[in-house]
C-alpha positions in Angstrom: 109.3 -38.7 47.0 110.8 -35.5 45.6 111.9 -36.1 42.0 114.6 -34.2 40.2 114.3 -32.6 36.8 116.4 -35.4 35.2 114.1 -38.1 36.7 110.9 -36.3 35.5 112.4 -35.7 32.0 113.6 -39.3 31.6 110.2 -40.7 32.8 108.4 -38.5 30.3 110.7 -39.5 27.5 110.2 -43.2 28.3 106.4 -42.6 28.2 106.6 -41.0 24.8 108.7 -43.9 23.4 106.3 -46.5 24.9 103.0 -44.9 23.9 103.7 -43.1 20.6 105.5 -43.7 17.3 107.7 -40.7 17.8 111.4 -41.7 17.6 113.3 -38.3 17.3 113.9 -37.4 20.9 117.4 -36.0 20.4 118.4 -32.8 22.1 117.0 -29.8 20.3 114.1 -31.7 18.7 110.6 -30.1 19.1 109.2 -32.9 21.3 112.2 -33.1 23.6 112.2 -29.4 24.0 108.5 -29.4 25.0 109.1 -32.3 27.4 112.0 -30.5 29.0 110.0 -27.3 29.5 107.2 -29.3 31.2 109.6 -31.3 33.3 111.3 -28.1 34.5 107.9 -26.7 35.6 107.0 -29.9 37.5 110.5 -30.1 39.1 110.0 -26.5 40.4 106.7 -27.6 42.0 108.5 -30.5 43.6 111.1 -28.1 44.9 108.5 -25.8 46.3 106.7 -28.7 48.1 110.0 -29.8 49.6 110.8 -26.3 50.8 107.4 -25.8 52.3 107.3 -29.2 54.0 110.7 -28.7 55.5 109.8 -25.2 56.6 107.0 -26.5 58.8 109.3 -28.2 61.3 112.0 -26.7 63.5 114.3 -29.7 62.9 114.3 -29.3 59.1 113.7 -25.6 58.4 116.5 -23.2 57.5 117.1 -19.5 57.0 114.0 -17.4 56.7 111.7 -20.4 57.1 113.3 -21.1 60.5 113.0 -17.5 61.5 109.2 -17.7 60.8 108.9 -21.0 62.6 110.6 -19.9 65.9 108.5 -16.8 66.0 105.7 -19.1 67.0 107.7 -19.7 70.2 108.4 -16.0 70.7 112.0 -16.3 69.6 114.1 -14.1 67.2 117.4 -14.8 65.7 120.2 -13.1 67.5 121.9 -10.6 65.2 125.6 -10.0 65.0 127.2 -7.2 67.0 130.1 -5.0 66.5 133.1 -5.1 68.8 133.9 -1.9 70.8 136.9 -1.0 72.8 139.4 1.7 74.0 142.1 2.8 71.6 145.0 4.8 73.1 146.1 7.7 71.0 149.4 9.0 72.1 152.4 11.3 71.2 156.0 10.8 72.1 156.4 14.0 74.1 154.0 16.2 76.0 153.4 19.5 74.3 151.6 22.7 75.1 148.7 22.1 72.6 145.5 20.2 72.4 144.9 17.6 69.7 141.3 16.8 68.7 140.5 13.2 67.9 137.3 13.5 65.8 134.5 11.0 65.4 135.0 8.6 62.5 138.8 8.5 62.9 140.0 5.1 61.4 142.5 2.8 63.1 143.3 -0.7 61.9 145.3 -3.9 62.4 148.2 -4.8 60.1 147.3 -7.2 57.3 147.5 -10.9 58.3 148.8 -13.7 56.1 145.6 -13.8 54.2 145.8 -10.1 53.4 143.0 -9.1 55.7 142.9 -6.1 58.0 140.3 -5.1 60.6 139.3 -1.5 60.8 137.8 0.4 63.8 136.2 3.9 63.9 136.0 6.3 66.8 132.5 6.9 68.0 133.2 9.8 70.3 135.2 13.0 70.0 138.1 13.3 72.5 140.8 15.8 73.1 144.4 15.0 73.9 145.0 17.8 76.3 148.0 20.0 76.5 151.0 18.7 78.5 149.7 15.1 78.4 150.8 12.2 76.1 147.8 10.0 75.7 144.0 9.8 75.6 141.6 6.8 75.5 138.9 6.9 72.8 136.1 4.4 72.3 136.1 2.8 68.9 133.7 0.5 67.1 134.5 -2.2 64.6 133.7 -1.4 61.0 131.5 -4.6 60.7 129.9 -7.2 62.9 131.5 -10.5 63.7 133.9 -12.3 66.1 136.8 -11.7 63.7 137.0 -8.2 65.2 137.8 -9.6 68.6 141.5 -9.0 67.9 144.3 -9.4 70.3 145.7 -6.8 72.6 148.1 -4.4 70.9 147.2 -5.6 67.4 145.6 -2.3 66.4 148.6 -0.2 65.6 147.9 1.7 62.4 146.3 5.2 62.2 144.6 5.2 58.9 143.2 8.8 59.3 146.0 11.3 59.6 146.0 13.4 62.7 148.9 15.9 63.1 150.7 15.3 66.3 149.6 11.8 67.0 152.6 9.4 66.9 151.0 6.1 67.9 147.8 4.2 68.4 147.3 0.9 70.2 144.5 -1.2 71.8 146.3 -1.6 75.2 144.6 -2.1 78.5 143.7 1.2 80.1 143.6 2.8 83.6 140.1 4.0 84.4 139.2 5.2 87.9 141.0 3.2 90.5 141.9 0.2 88.4 142.9 -1.3 85.1 140.5 -2.8 82.7 141.0 -4.7 79.4 140.8 -2.6 76.2 137.8 -4.4 74.8 134.4 -3.2 76.0 132.0 -5.4 74.1 132.7 -8.5 72.0 131.9 -8.7 68.3 129.5 -11.5 67.6 128.2 -13.3 64.4 124.6 -13.6 63.5 123.2 -16.7 65.1 123.5 -19.8 63.0 120.6 -22.0 62.0 121.9 -24.8 64.3 122.2 -22.5 67.3 118.8 -21.0 66.8 117.3 -24.5 66.3 118.8 -25.6 69.7 117.4 -22.6 71.5 114.0 -23.3 70.0 114.1 -26.8 71.3 115.1 -25.7 74.8 112.2 -23.2 74.7 109.7 -26.0 75.3 111.2 -26.6 78.7 110.3 -23.0 79.7 106.6 -24.1 79.6 107.1 -26.7 82.4 106.2 -26.1 86.0 109.3 -24.8 87.8 112.6 -24.3 86.1 114.3 -27.3 84.3 117.9 -27.4 83.3 117.0 -26.7 79.7 114.8 -23.8 80.7 117.6 -22.0 82.5 119.9 -22.8 79.6 117.3 -21.3 77.2 117.0 -18.1 79.3 120.8 -17.7 79.4 121.3 -18.3 75.6 118.7 -15.7 74.8 121.1 -12.9 75.8 123.1 -11.5 73.0 126.8 -12.3 73.3 126.3 -15.6 75.2 127.9 -18.5 73.4 127.2 -21.3 75.9 125.6 -21.9 79.3 126.3 -24.7 81.7 123.8 -25.3 84.6 124.8 -26.5 88.0 121.5 -27.8 89.4 122.9 -29.7 92.4 122.2 -26.9 94.9 125.8 -25.5 94.6 125.2 -22.6 97.0 122.7 -24.3 99.3 119.1 -25.5 99.2 117.0 -23.9 96.4 120.0 -22.5 94.5 121.0 -22.8 90.8 124.4 -22.0 89.4 124.8 -20.8 85.8 128.2 -20.7 84.2 128.3 -18.4 81.2 130.7 -18.4 78.2 130.8 -15.4 75.9 131.6 -15.4 72.2 135.2 -14.5 73.0 135.6 -16.8 76.0 135.6 -15.3 79.5 132.4 -13.2 80.0 132.6 -9.6 81.1 130.9 -8.4 84.4 128.4 -6.5 82.3 127.4 -9.7 80.4 127.0 -11.7 83.6 124.8 -9.0 85.0 122.6 -9.0 81.9 122.2 -12.8 82.1 121.3 -12.5 85.8 118.6 -9.8 85.2 117.1 -11.8 82.3 117.0 -15.1 84.2 115.7 -13.4 87.4 112.6 -12.2 85.6 111.7 -15.7 84.4 112.8 -18.1 87.1 110.5 -19.7 89.8 110.1 -17.4 92.8 111.6 -20.0 95.1 114.9 -20.4 93.2 118.0 -18.3 93.9 120.2 -17.9 90.9 124.0 -17.4 90.9 125.5 -16.3 87.5 129.2 -16.9 87.3 132.1 -17.0 84.9 133.9 -20.3 84.5 137.2 -20.9 86.2 139.9 -20.2 83.6 142.5 -23.0 83.4 145.5 -21.5 81.6 147.6 -24.0 79.6 151.0 -23.4 77.9 151.8 -25.6 74.9 155.0 -26.4 73.0 154.7 -27.3 69.3 157.2 -28.7 66.9 156.3 -28.0 63.2 158.0 -29.5 60.2 157.4 -27.5 57.0 158.3 -27.8 53.4 161.3 -25.7 52.3 159.5 -23.5 49.9 157.2 -22.1 52.5 158.3 -19.0 54.5 159.0 -19.4 58.2 157.0 -16.4 59.4 154.0 -17.3 57.1 153.8 -20.7 58.7 154.4 -19.2 62.2 151.4 -16.8 61.7 149.1 -19.5 60.4 149.9 -21.9 63.2 149.2 -19.2 65.8 145.9 -18.5 64.0 145.0 -22.2 64.2 145.8 -22.3 67.9 143.7 -19.1 68.5 140.8 -20.6 66.5 141.0 -23.9 68.4 141.1 -21.9 71.7 137.9 -19.9 70.8 135.9 -23.1 70.2 136.6 -24.7 73.6 133.6 -24.8 75.8 133.1 -25.1 79.6 134.2 -28.5 80.9 135.9 -29.6 77.6 139.3 -31.1 77.8 142.2 -30.1 75.7 142.8 -33.1 73.4 146.1 -32.8 71.6 145.2 -34.8 68.6 142.3 -32.4 67.8 144.7 -29.4 67.8 147.3 -31.3 65.7 144.6 -32.1 63.1 143.8 -28.4 62.8 147.5 -27.4 62.3 148.0 -30.2 59.8 145.3 -28.5 57.6 147.8 -25.6 57.0 149.3 -25.6 53.5 153.0 -26.2 53.8 153.0 -28.1 57.1 154.5 -31.6 56.8 154.2 -32.9 60.4 153.2 -31.6 63.8 154.2 -32.8 67.3 153.0 -31.3 70.6 155.7 -32.0 73.2 153.9 -30.2 76.1 151.5 -31.0 77.5 152.4 -34.7 77.1 148.8 -35.9 77.4 145.2 -34.7 77.3 144.6 -31.8 79.7 141.4 -32.5 81.6 138.9 -29.8 82.7 136.5 -30.0 85.6 132.8 -29.2 85.0 133.3 -25.5 86.0 136.6 -24.9 84.1 137.3 -23.4 80.7 140.7 -24.3 79.3 142.4 -21.5 77.5 145.8 -21.7 75.8 147.8 -18.9 77.2 151.2 -19.2 75.5 152.3 -21.3 72.4 156.0 -21.9 71.9 156.6 -23.0 68.3 159.7 -24.6 66.9 160.1 -25.1 63.2 162.2 -27.5 61.1 162.5 -27.6 57.3 161.6 -30.8 55.5 164.3 -31.5 53.0 166.0 -29.0 50.6 164.2 -26.7 48.2 164.6 -29.1 45.2 163.2 -31.9 47.4 160.2 -29.8 48.3 157.3 -32.2 47.6 154.8 -34.1 49.5 156.5 -37.3 48.4 158.5 -38.6 51.3 162.3 -38.4 50.7 164.0 -41.1 52.8 167.3 -39.1 53.2 165.8 -35.7 53.7 168.0 -33.3 55.6 166.2 -31.7 58.5 167.5 -28.2 59.5 166.3 -26.8 62.8 165.0 -23.2 62.6 165.0 -22.5 66.4 162.2 -21.8 68.8 159.9 -18.9 67.9 
């Protein structure tokens, strides 16, 4: 049993009282001070024993100890990545002059309700040529993390002044013969202890003869940017085939990520198996939300926070998971200033088939005020006047 400093100290004080005539054990006395110094040293040893013993097992180790343990299985913690994407630099009118967009030019989002903004820097030099109005420049997030997977058209501020540039935006771009989304690579967080621990446990299945479900899952999860993998092992494309549905950190995987997963798995799979790596079927859902807020909270502030809660809920849905209204309601209820929440559409749980990923496409939010300003309290007022604010 691992003992705390207090337990050790109290046991030593009890021993002194039982076996010696010493009676002055008040705080600050010589004997008590000596006992506390010794007790602290012993508790430090207990703490070290606990750390070392936990670090010897995948199920209980954490942090650097877990990193060391999974290396025995040939695994490394996946590091966070920076988001990259195309930013459109434009001017209102075409002019007979070139404008250079230098490397290191800073663009950013507006501050959100928490006062946070997300900055991106250009990683290539481009020229907005004469007699044209726009040019696409690849930018990289200032830091790693999925918070930089911002929405389309949310990067609108040019923080580095460039004469002649009137506007910047992360809009979808026309490249070659088609249109592609503005984001090139997703920003990802450094792999958590729990996710790394799960990968390590799956690793054992790679040692089996043939490819088990967990082996394929382990191979897929080893690729940076992959959040989840679902295996279809019922010969979905004929005898000897395996289907892999891949979910990226931002939801729907890019073609480049699917190709990377395919190449990784193809090197490790049994020779007789044929692997198909696919994106899940996206099931778009529109929702209608009625929010009742306290009168002292601003309408737009609540609006932004509700939308953020919906986006956060969206990002945590996995393949085959149903949209359960009560779970979303509980997330919105955590927002300071929200009194009640009702989802009027859909009217029930939205189910997902095993190969579907539900994504909330549009959220219509209607707000009502709970009571008047002088009634603004979490104590329920029986005759509170509810004033509709209209659909947002």
